[in-house]
C-alpha positions in Angstrom: 14.8 -18.2 -13.1 12.0 -16.3 -13.6 9.8 -17.3 -11.0 11.9 -17.0 -8.5 12.8 -13.3 -9.7 8.5 -12.4 -9.3 8.6 -14.4 -5.4 11.1 -12.0 -4.6 9.6 -9.1 -5.2 7.5 -6.8 -2.7 6.8 -3.6 -4.3 4.6 -3.3 -6.9 4.7 -1.3 -9.9 1.3 0.6 -8.7 3.5 1.5 -5.3 7.0 2.9 -7.3 4.6 4.7 -9.5 3.1 6.4 -6.8 6.8 7.0 -4.9 8.2 8.1 -8.5 5.2 10.6 -9.1 4.9 12.3 -5.7 8.5 12.4 -6.2 8.1 14.9 -9.3 5.2 16.2 -7.7 2.8 14.9 -11.2 -0.6 13.8 -11.2 -1.4 11.1 -13.4 -3.0 13.5 -15.7 0.1 15.2 -16.4 2.2 11.9 -16.2 -0.5 10.9 -19.3 0.5 14.0 -21.3 4.3 13.6 -20.7 4.2 10.3 -22.3 1.3 9.4 -24.0 0.5 6.2 -21.9 -3.5 6.5 -22.0 -4.9 7.9 -18.9 -7.4 4.8 -18.3 -3.9 2.5 -18.2 -2.7 4.6 -15.7 -5.5 4.8 -13.6 -5.6 1.0 -13.6 -1.7 0.5 -13.3 -2.1 3.1 -9.8 -5.2 1.2 -8.5 -3.8 -2.3 -8.5 -6.0 -3.0 -11.3 -3.0 -4.2 -14.4 -0.5 -5.9 -12.0 2.2 -6.9 -14.5 1.8 -3.6 -17.1 2.8 -4.0 -20.5 6.3 -3.8 -21.6 5.7 -0.7 -24.0 3.9 0.9 -21.3 7.0 0.2 -18.8 9.6 1.2 -21.1 7.7 4.3 -21.5 7.4 5.2 -18.1 10.8 4.1 -17.3 12.2 6.4 -19.9 11.0 9.4 -18.4 11.7 9.3 -15.2 15.4 8.1 -15.6 14.8 4.2 -14.2 15.5 0.9 -15.6 12.3 -1.5 -16.3 13.5 -3.6 -13.9 13.3 -0.6 -11.1 9.9 0.3 -12.2 9.5 -3.5 -11.7 10.6 -3.9 -8.5 13.5 -6.1 -9.1 15.9 -3.5 -8.1 16.4 -0.5 -6.2 15.8 3.1 -7.4 18.2 5.7 -7.7 17.8 8.7 -5.1 17.8 11.9 -6.4 15.4 14.2 -7.6 15.1 13.3 -11.6 12.5 15.4 -12.9 11.9 18.4 -10.2 12.9 21.2 -11.2 15.4 23.1 -9.3 14.2 26.8 -8.3 15.9 30.1 -6.8 14.6 29.8 -2.9 13.9 33.6 -1.7 12.5 33.9 2.0 9.1 35.9 2.4 6.6 36.5 5.0 3.1 38.3 5.5 4.9 41.7 4.8 6.6 40.8 1.7 4.8 42.3 -1.3 3.8 39.9 -3.5 6.2 39.8 -6.8 3.9 40.7 -10.1 4.9 37.0 -11.9 3.2 35.4 -8.4 0.2 34.3 -6.9 -0.7 33.9 -2.8 -2.9 30.7 -2.8 -5.1 30.3 0.3 -5.3 27.2 2.0 -9.0 26.4 2.3 -10.0 25.2 6.9 -11.9 23.3 8.6 -14.0 26.3 11.0 -16.1 24.8 13.5 -19.9 27.3 13.4 -20.3 27.1 17.4 -17.5 26.3 20.3 -17.9 22.6 21.4 -21.0 22.2 18.4 -19.2 19.6 16.3 -20.1 20.6 13.1 -17.9 22.4 10.8 -17.8 24.1 7.8 -14.9 24.6 5.2 -13.6 28.6 4.8 -10.6 29.8 3.2 -7.9 31.2 5.7 -7.2 35.1 6.1 -3.9 34.0 7.2 -2.4 31.2 6.1 -1.0 31.4 1.9 1.5 29.5 -0.4 2.8 31.1 -3.2 2.9 29.9 -6.7 4.4 31.3 -9.9 1.7 32.7 -12.8 3.8 30.4 -15.2 3.0 27.1 -12.9 -0.5 27.7 -12.8 -1.3 28.5 -16.2 0.5 25.3 -17.5 -1.6 23.5 -15.3 -4.6 24.9 -16.8 -5.7 26.9 -13.7 -7.2 29.8 -13.2 -5.2 32.5 -10.7 -8.5 32.8 -8.6 -9.4 29.2 -8.4 -6.1 27.8 -6.8 -6.6 27.0 -3.1 -4.3 24.8 -0.7 -5.5 22.3 1.2 -3.6 20.8 4.1 -3.6 16.3 4.5 -4.4 15.1 7.4 -3.5 11.7 8.4 -2.5 8.1 7.3 -5.0 7.4 4.2 -2.9 8.5 1.6 0.5 7.0 2.2 3.4 6.6 1.1 2.5 9.3 -1.1 1.5 11.8 0.8 1.8 12.0 4.3 0.5 13.9 7.3 0.8 17.5 6.5 1.4 17.6 3.6 -0.2 20.3 1.0 -1.7 20.2 -2.3 -2.4 22.3 -4.5 -6.5 22.4 -5.5 -8.0 23.5 -9.3 -11.3 25.0 -7.6 -12.5 25.4 -11.6 -12.7 21.8 -11.7 -15.2 20.6 -9.0 -18.0 18.6 -11.3 -18.5 15.3 -11.4 -18.2 15.3 -14.6 -14.4 16.7 -14.0 -13.4 13.5 -12.2 -10.6 11.5 -14.1 -10.6 8.0 -12.7 -7.3 7.7 -10.5 -6.7 11.5 -9.9 -6.6 13.1 -6.7 -9.3 15.5 -5.8 -10.0 17.7 -2.3 -13.6 16.6 -1.0 -16.1 18.6 1.7 -16.9 15.6 3.3 -20.2 17.7 5.6 -17.2 20.1 6.9 -14.5 17.2 6.8 -11.2 18.2 4.3 -10.6 15.0 2.7 -8.0 14.8 0.0 -8.8 11.0 -1.9 -8.4 9.4 -5.5 -11.7 9.6 -7.4 -13.7 7.2 -9.4 -17.4 7.6 -10.9 -19.4 4.6 -10.9 -22.8 4.4 -13.1 -24.8 5.9 -9.8 -22.3 7.9 -7.5 -18.6 8.1 -7.2 -15.8 6.0 -5.3 -13.2 7.3 -3.2 -9.8 5.5 -2.8 -7.4 6.0 -0.4 -3.0 5.0 -1.2 -3.5 3.4 2.1 -6.5 0.7 1.5 -5.5 -1.9 4.0 -6.6 0.5 6.9 -9.1 2.8 4.7 -11.0 0.6 2.5 -12.8 2.1 -0.6 -15.8 4.1 0.2 -18.8 4.2 -2.6 -21.7 7.0 -2.6 -24.7 7.1 -4.7 -25.7 10.5 -5.8 -28.9 10.2 -2.9 -25.8 10.0 -0.3 -23.6 12.5 -1.5 -26.6 15.0 -1.1 -27.1 13.4 2.5 -24.1 13.5 3.7 -23.0 16.0 1.8 -20.1 15.4 0.0 -19.0 17.9 -2.2 -15.9 18.4 -4.7 -13.6 21.1 -4.2 -11.5 21.0 -7.0 -8.7 18.8 -8.6 -5.0 18.6 -6.9 -2.7 19.6 -9.7 0.7 19.9 -6.9 1.5 18.5 -4.0 4.6 18.9 -1.5 5.7 17.8 1.9 8.9 18.2 4.6 11.1 15.2 4.3 11.2 13.1 7.4 
């Protein structure tokens, strides 16, 4: 019977956990803080290196997300609803609406072509596009107000967690190689192209990983290649959001 149940599974723990993280707007680092499951363990689960996590880890994660262990292991359907997602008052605002004392207007980063038709791009802050964050939320995530940026995800490389058009909040204060937490999301400037990827530290460089690994395989770069291809870490993703479709 146990063999039959495993054969019926079509959804991995990694995929389900990514969906739950996206549902609640969490990153692996924050999940570690809230559940006590080791960061390295979470990274290996999300990367698919641990296919059958220990019961003790599954129990902690299932309890936090308010799902059963069978649901987390893909043996039962996940419930609908927002789980731990906080409900907040929604207010309408536009460019003329003053920023409240407890808010920060966070600018978007965008690709800008150096000259028409040149094919060369640089990353700049948009003068018009911004998103408002509560100061309390930024403090809670350890983000200095002037280090918060927003980036729009493009393409299908980060499916099923981040769709094309999703917005991520980026902490530009964490942009060094030493700041990398394996498996966490980071915004990257790749020779003028904005990218959002999982990052991993390697002895001689870094690894860029997409959630959609079937269409977008891992990319390994040595430190020398990072310089040659002008790969710069822009910051750690601390928040994301997107519209339902």
